[in-house]
N, CA, C and O atoms as a printed pandas DataFrame, in Angstrom:
     atom_number atom_name residue_name chain_id  residue_number  x_coord  y_coord  z_coord
0              1         N          MET        A               1   -7.842   29.355   -6.017
1              2        CA          MET        A               1   -6.435   29.134   -6.301
2              3         C          MET        A               1   -6.293   27.949   -7.254
3              4         O          MET        A               1   -6.858   26.881   -7.016
4              5         N          LYS        A               2   -5.536   28.143   -8.332
5              6        CA          LYS        A               2   -5.336   27.092   -9.320
6              7         C          LYS        A               2   -4.222   26.153   -8.863
7              8         O          LYS        A               2   -3.232   26.601   -8.286
8              9         N          PRO        A               3   -4.377   24.869   -9.116
9             10        CA          PRO        A               3   -3.320   23.923   -8.747
10            11         C          PRO        A               3   -2.122   24.061   -9.684
11            12         O          PRO        A               3   -2.259   24.531  -10.814
12            13         N          ASN        A               4   -0.969   23.656   -9.214
13            14        CA          ASN        A               4    0.231   23.675  -10.043
14            15         C          ASN        A               4    0.230   22.399  -10.885
15            16         O          ASN        A               4    0.602   21.324  -10.413
16            17         N          LEU        A               5   -0.193   22.541  -12.127
17            18        CA          LEU        A               5   -0.341   21.377  -12.999
18            19         C          LEU        A               5    0.998   20.710  -13.294
19            20         O          LEU        A               5    1.055   19.492  -13.463
20            21         N          ALA        A               6    2.058   21.478  -13.358
21            22        CA          ALA        A               6    3.376   20.923  -13.675
22            23         C          ALA        A               6    3.868   19.970  -12.592
23            24         O          ALA        A               6    4.678   19.086  -12.873
24            25         N          ASP        A               7    3.396   20.135  -11.369
25            26        CA          ASP        A               7    3.818   19.259  -10.269
26            27         C          ASP        A               7    2.984   17.986  -10.173
27            28         O          ASP        A               7    3.324   17.082   -9.410
28            29         N          MET        A               8    1.905   17.906  -10.933
29            30        CA          MET        A               8    1.026   16.729  -10.876
30            31         C          MET        A               8    1.597   15.597  -11.716
31            32         O          MET        A               8    2.298   15.830  -12.701
32            33         N          THR        A               9    1.289   14.373  -11.315
33            34        CA          THR        A               9    1.647   13.208  -12.126
34            35         C          THR        A               9    0.650   13.121  -13.282
35            36         O          THR        A               9   -0.382   13.792  -13.272
36            37         N          ASN        A              10    0.964   12.300  -14.264
37            38        CA          ASN        A              10    0.031   12.131  -15.384
38            39         C          ASN        A              10   -1.309   11.586  -14.909
39            40         O          ASN        A              10   -2.355   11.985  -15.421
40            41         N          THR        A              11   -1.289   10.688  -13.947
41            42        CA          THR        A              11   -2.534   10.139  -13.404
42            43         C          THR        A              11   -3.353   11.240  -12.750
43            44         O          THR        A              11   -4.567   11.317  -12.943
44            45         N          GLU        A              12   -2.690   12.091  -11.976
45            46        CA          GLU        A              12   -3.394   13.207  -11.333
46            47         C          GLU        A              12   -3.939   14.182  -12.374
47            48         O          GLU        A              12   -5.043   14.707  -12.224
48            49         N          LEU        A              13   -3.156   14.421  -13.432
49            50        CA          LEU        A              13   -3.614   15.317  -14.490
50            51         C          LEU        A              13   -4.841   14.750  -15.202
51            52         O          LEU        A              13   -5.776   15.486  -15.516
52            53         N          LYS        A              14   -4.835   13.457  -15.452
53            54        CA          LYS        A              14   -5.988   12.832  -16.109
54            55         C          LYS        A              14   -7.228   12.933  -15.231
55            56         O          LYS        A              14   -8.326   13.188  -15.727
56            57         N          ARG        A              15   -7.056   12.734  -13.936
57            58        CA          ARG        A              15   -8.176   12.870  -13.006
58            59         C          ARG        A              15   -8.674   14.317  -13.006
59            60         O          ARG        A              15   -9.879   14.571  -13.023
60            61         N          TYR        A              16   -7.730   15.260  -12.987
61            62        CA          TYR        A              16   -8.072   16.688  -13.014
62            63         C          TYR        A              16   -8.853   17.022  -14.290
63            64         O          TYR        A              16   -9.847   17.747  -14.246
64            65         N          MET        A              17   -8.392   16.484  -15.424
65            66        CA          MET        A              17   -9.082   16.727  -16.693
66            67         C          MET        A              17  -10.488   16.149  -16.661
67            68         O          MET        A              17  -11.428   16.760  -17.169
68            69         N          SER        A              18  -10.629   14.987  -16.072
69            70        CA          SER        A              18  -11.949   14.365  -15.972
70            71         C          SER        A              18  -12.882   15.204  -15.103
71            72         O          SER        A              18  -14.051   15.396  -15.437
72            73         N          GLU        A              19  -12.360   15.697  -13.997
73            74        CA          GLU        A              19  -13.170   16.501  -13.078
74            75         C          GLU        A              19  -13.505   17.878  -13.648
75            76         O          GLU        A              19  -14.507   18.483  -13.266
76            77         N          HIS        A              20  -12.665   18.374  -14.565
77            78        CA          HIS        A              20  -12.858   19.715  -15.136
78            79         C          HIS        A              20  -13.135   19.649  -16.639
79            80         O          HIS        A              20  -12.775   20.569  -17.373
80            81         N          ARG        A              21  -13.760   18.587  -17.097
81            82        CA          ARG        A              21  -13.978   18.403  -18.533
82            83         C          ARG        A              21  -14.865   19.477  -19.155
83            84         O          ARG        A              21  -14.813   19.684  -20.368
84            85         N          ASN        A              22  -15.670   20.158  -18.360
85            86        CA          ASN        A              22  -16.539   21.213  -18.890
86            87         C          ASN        A              22  -15.911   22.598  -18.787
87            88         O          ASN        A              22  -16.492   23.582  -19.247
88            89         N          ASP        A              23  -14.737   22.678  -18.189
89            90        CA          ASP        A              23  -14.006   23.943  -18.066
90            91         C          ASP        A              23  -12.899   23.926  -19.119
91            92         O          ASP        A              23  -11.827   23.362  -18.901
92            93         N          ASP        A              24  -13.176   24.554  -20.264
93            94        CA          ASP        A              24  -12.239   24.489  -21.389
94            95         C          ASP        A              24  -10.837   24.968  -21.028
95            96         O          ASP        A              24   -9.849   24.356  -21.436
96            97         N          GLU        A              25  -10.744   26.043  -20.274
97            98        CA          GLU        A              25   -9.433   26.597  -19.927
98            99         C          GLU        A              25   -8.629   25.624  -19.061
99           100         O          GLU        A              25   -7.447   25.396  -19.320
100          101         N          ALA        A              26   -9.254   25.058  -18.048
101          102        CA          ALA        A              26   -8.569   24.113  -17.156
102          103         C          ALA        A              26   -8.200   22.839  -17.907
103          104         O          ALA        A              26   -7.098   22.314  -17.744
104          105         N          PHE        A              27   -9.118   22.345  -18.724
105          106        CA          PHE        A              27   -8.877   21.122  -19.485
106          107         C          PHE        A              27   -7.701   21.317  -20.442
107          108         O          PHE        A              27   -6.802   20.479  -20.503
108          109         N          GLN        A              28   -7.710   22.428  -21.191
109          110        CA          GLN        A              28   -6.641   22.688  -22.156
110          111         C          GLN        A              28   -5.287   22.863  -21.470
111          112         O          GLN        A              28   -4.263   22.423  -21.993
112          113         N          ALA        A              29   -5.281   23.502  -20.308
113          114        CA          ALA        A              29   -4.023   23.697  -19.577
114          115         C          ALA        A              29   -3.443   22.353  -19.141
115          116         O          ALA        A              29   -2.242   22.121  -19.276
116          117         N          ALA        A              30   -4.290   21.473  -18.621
117          118        CA          ALA        A              30   -3.819   20.153  -18.188
118          119         C          ALA        A              30   -3.367   19.321  -19.383
119          120         O          ALA        A              30   -2.360   18.617  -19.309
120          121         N          LEU        A              31   -4.107   19.402  -20.477
121          122        CA          LEU        A              31   -3.737   18.662  -21.686
122          123         C          LEU        A              31   -2.390   19.144  -22.219
123          124         O          LEU        A              31   -1.571   18.337  -22.658
124          125         N          ALA        A              32   -2.159   20.446  -22.182
125          126        CA          ALA        A              32   -0.881   20.994  -22.647
126          127         C          ALA        A              32    0.282   20.451  -21.826
127          128         O          ALA        A              32    1.350   20.177  -22.372
128          129         N          VAL        A              33    0.085   20.293  -20.527
129          130        CA          VAL        A              33    1.146   19.753  -19.667
130          131         C          VAL        A              33    1.417   18.297  -20.032
131          132         O          VAL        A              33    2.573   17.890  -20.153
132          133         N          ILE        A              34    0.361   17.516  -20.206
133          134        CA          ILE        A              34    0.545   16.101  -20.563
134          135         C          ILE        A              34    1.252   15.974  -21.910
135          136         O          ILE        A              34    2.183   15.181  -22.051
136          137         N          LEU        A              35    0.816   16.751  -22.895
137          138        CA          LEU        A              35    1.429   16.663  -24.223
138          139         C          LEU        A              35    2.872   17.147  -24.219
139          140         O          LEU        A              35    3.684   16.665  -25.008
140          141         N          SER        A              36    3.201   18.082  -23.352
141          142        CA          SER        A              36    4.582   18.575  -23.291
142          143         C          SER        A              36    5.529   17.509  -22.742
143          144         O          SER        A              36    6.739   17.575  -22.956
144          145         N          ARG        A              37    4.977   16.542  -22.045
145          146        CA          ARG        A              37    5.794   15.468  -21.465
146          147         C          ARG        A              37    6.030   14.314  -22.434
147          148         O          ARG        A              37    6.859   13.444  -22.167
148          149         N          SER        A              38    5.325   14.296  -23.536
149          150        CA          SER        A              38    5.463   13.165  -24.458
150          151         C          SER        A              38    6.816   13.226  -25.158
151          152         O          SER        A              38    7.339   14.304  -25.442
152          153         N          ASN        A              39    7.357   12.075  -25.423
153          154        CA          ASN        A              39    8.654   11.959  -26.064
154          155         C          ASN        A              39    8.433   11.544  -27.515
155          156         O          ASN        A              39    7.938   10.446  -27.769
156          157         N          PRO        A              40    8.792   12.403  -28.475
157          158        CA          PRO        A              40    8.554   12.053  -29.880
158          159         C          PRO        A              40    9.327   10.812  -30.324
159          160         O          PRO        A              40    8.981   10.199  -31.335
160          161         N          ALA        A              41   10.358   10.439  -29.587
161          162        CA          ALA        A              41   11.126    9.248  -29.947
162          163         C          ALA        A              41   10.342    7.970  -29.669
163          164         O          ALA        A              41   10.716    6.903  -30.156
164          165         N          ASN        A              42    9.269    8.058  -28.900
165          166        CA          ASN        A              42    8.472    6.878  -28.563
166          167         C          ASN        A              42    7.321    6.631  -29.531
167          168         O          ASN        A              42    6.432    5.834  -29.234
168          169         N          ARG        A              43    7.319    7.281  -30.654
169          170        CA          ARG        A              43    6.254    7.101  -31.633
170          171         C          ARG        A              43    6.462    5.782  -32.371
171          172         O          ARG        A              43    7.582    5.283  -32.484
172          173         N          TYR        A              44    5.365    5.235  -32.866
173          174        CA          TYR        A              44    5.448    3.994  -33.618
174          175         C          TYR        A              44    6.109    4.248  -34.970
175          176         O          TYR        A              44    5.856    5.275  -35.599
176          177         N          PRO        A              45    6.947    3.328  -35.419
177          178        CA          PRO        A              45    7.553    3.505  -36.739
178          179         C          PRO        A              45    6.504    3.267  -37.825
179          180         O          PRO        A              45    5.525    2.558  -37.593
180          181         N          PRO        A              46    6.698    3.847  -38.994
181          182        CA          PRO        A              46    5.726    3.621  -40.072
182          183         C          PRO        A              46    5.748    2.158  -40.504
183          184         O          PRO        A              46    6.766    1.474  -40.396
184          185         N          LEU        A              47    4.624    1.706  -40.985
185          186        CA          LEU        A              47    4.549    0.333  -41.475
186          187         C          LEU        A              47    5.373    0.193  -42.740
187          188         O          LEU        A              47    5.412    1.103  -43.568
188          189         N          SER        A              48    6.015   -0.916  -42.887
189          190        CA          SER        A              48    6.784   -1.186  -44.087
190          191         C          SER        A              48    5.847   -1.754  -45.143
191          192         O          SER        A              48    5.309   -2.849  -44.982
192          193         N          LEU        A              49    5.658   -1.014  -46.212
193          194        CA          LEU        A              49    4.774   -1.480  -47.274
194          195         C          LEU        A              49    5.492   -2.419  -48.231
195          196         O          LEU        A              49    4.852   -3.152  -48.985
196          197         N          THR        A              50    6.830   -2.400  -48.202
197          198        CA          THR        A              50    7.572   -3.291  -49.084
198          199         C          THR        A              50    7.640   -4.703  -48.515
199          200         O          THR        A              50    7.764   -5.669  -49.268
200          201         N          GLU        A              51    7.559   -4.831  -47.195
201          202        CA          GLU        A              51    7.581   -6.138  -46.542
202          203         C          GLU        A              51    6.417   -6.226  -45.556
203          204         O          GLU        A              51    6.625   -6.109  -44.348
204          205         N          PRO        A              52    5.196   -6.430  -46.054
205          206        CA          PRO        A              52    4.046   -6.472  -45.141
206          207         C          PRO        A              52    4.107   -7.677  -44.204
207          208         O          PRO        A              52    4.623   -8.735  -44.564
208          209         N          ASN        A              53    3.583   -7.501  -43.022
209          210        CA          ASN        A              53    3.508   -8.563  -42.030
210          211         C          ASN        A              53    2.402   -9.527  -42.468
211          212         O          ASN        A              53    1.244   -9.120  -42.563
212          213         N          PRO        A              54    2.730  -10.785  -42.733
213          214        CA          PRO        A              54    1.719  -11.726  -43.230
214          215         C          PRO        A              54    0.550  -11.929  -42.263
215          216         O          PRO        A              54   -0.593  -12.082  -42.694
216          217         N          GLU        A              55    0.832  -11.929  -40.967
217          218        CA          GLU        A              55   -0.252  -12.116  -39.989
218          219         C          GLU        A              55   -1.201  -10.924  -39.996
219          220         O          GLU        A              55   -2.420  -11.095  -39.982
220          221         N          ALA        A              56   -0.643   -9.721  -40.017
221          222        CA          ALA        A              56   -1.474   -8.514  -40.038
222          223         C          ALA        A              56   -2.260   -8.443  -41.339
223          224         O          ALA        A              56   -3.433   -8.067  -41.344
224          225         N          GLU        A              57   -1.616   -8.803  -42.432
225          226        CA          GLU        A              57   -2.285   -8.786  -43.733
226          227         C          GLU        A              57   -3.454   -9.769  -43.751
227          228         O          GLU        A              57   -4.520   -9.450  -44.278
228          229         N          ALA        A              58   -3.266  -10.952  -43.183
229          230        CA          ALA        A              58   -4.340  -11.946  -43.130
230          231         C          ALA        A              58   -5.495  -11.452  -42.268
231          232         O          ALA        A              58   -6.658  -11.631  -42.629
232          233         N          LEU        A              59   -5.185  -10.832  -41.131
233          234        CA          LEU        A              59   -6.235  -10.286  -40.261
234          235         C          LEU        A              59   -7.032   -9.198  -40.968
235          236         O          LEU        A              59   -8.260   -9.169  -40.887
236          237         N          LEU        A              60   -6.336   -8.309  -41.657
237          238        CA          LEU        A              60   -7.024   -7.234  -42.367
238          239         C          LEU        A              60   -7.910   -7.777  -43.481
239          240         O          LEU        A              60   -9.038   -7.320  -43.662
240          241         N          LYS        A              61   -7.399   -8.751  -44.225
241          242        CA          LYS        A              61   -8.205   -9.348  -45.294
242          243         C          LYS        A              61   -9.451  -10.010  -44.728
243          244         O          LYS        A              61  -10.535   -9.898  -45.301
244          245         N          GLU        A              62   -9.297  -10.703  -43.600
245          246        CA          GLU        A              62  -10.433  -11.364  -42.956
246          247         C          GLU        A              62  -11.477  -10.339  -42.508
247          248         O          GLU        A              62  -12.675  -10.541  -42.709
248          249         N          LYS        A              63  -11.028   -9.250  -41.907
249          250        CA          LYS        A              63  -11.954   -8.206  -41.449
250          251         C          LYS        A              63  -12.661   -7.546  -42.628
251          252         O          LYS        A              63  -13.863   -7.286  -42.563
252          253         N          LEU        A              64  -11.926   -7.274  -43.704
253          254        CA          LEU        A              64  -12.544   -6.675  -44.885
254          255         C          LEU        A              64  -13.571   -7.616  -45.505
255          256         O          LEU        A              64  -14.643   -7.184  -45.928
256          257         N          LYS        A              65  -13.241   -8.898  -45.556
257          258        CA          LYS        A              65  -14.170   -9.883  -46.109
258          259         C          LYS        A              65  -15.441   -9.936  -45.265
259          260         O          LYS        A              65  -16.546   -9.958  -45.807
260          261         N          LYS        A              66  -15.287   -9.957  -43.940
261          262        CA          LYS        A              66  -16.446   -9.997  -43.047
262          263         C          LYS        A              66  -17.286   -8.736  -43.190
263          264         O          LYS        A              66  -18.515   -8.808  -43.214
264          265         N          ARG        A              67  -16.631   -7.578  -43.286
265          266        CA          ARG        A              67  -17.371   -6.321  -43.436
266          267         C          ARG        A              67  -18.143   -6.305  -44.753
267          268         O          ARG        A              67  -19.283   -5.843  -44.798
268          269         N          ASN        A              68  -17.531   -6.802  -45.816
269          270        CA          ASN        A              68  -18.218   -6.848  -47.110
270          271         C          ASN        A              68  -19.418   -7.783  -47.061
271          272         O          ASN        A              68  -20.454   -7.499  -47.661
272          273         N          GLU        A              69  -19.281   -8.900  -46.344
273          274        CA          GLU        A              69  -20.399   -9.838  -46.211
274          275         C          GLU        A              69  -21.524   -9.227  -45.384
275          276         O          GLU        A              69  -22.700   -9.442  -45.680
276          277         N          ASP        A              70  -21.173   -8.467  -44.349
277          278        CA          ASP        A              70  -22.176   -7.831  -43.490
278          279         C          ASP        A              70  -22.948   -6.740  -44.225
279          280         O          ASP        A              70  -24.106   -6.475  -43.902
280          281         N          GLU        A              71  -22.315   -6.106  -45.212
281          282        CA          GLU        A              71  -22.967   -5.030  -45.952
282          283         C          GLU        A              71  -23.970   -5.559  -46.972
283          284         O          GLU        A              71  -24.808   -4.799  -47.457
284          285         N          ARG        A              72  -23.902   -6.813  -47.297
285          286        CA          ARG        A              72  -24.814   -7.384  -48.306
286          287         C          ARG        A              72  -26.166   -7.636  -47.753
287          288         O          ARG        A              72  -27.047   -8.113  -48.469
């Protein structure tokens, strides 16, 4: 007997997916339920390229500089 995935909480669904990770049909069914619950209004807004965040820009430049130094 298959469990009623719609009645499970997200935590229960994640546990179910973990326990059935090798069963493609069960995994996909649980994933479909979780994705159906997502609210598109909660997505992150796009980054503003006209007004970049100075802190984020400094962090990215630092990481790029370090990566370039590591590649040498």
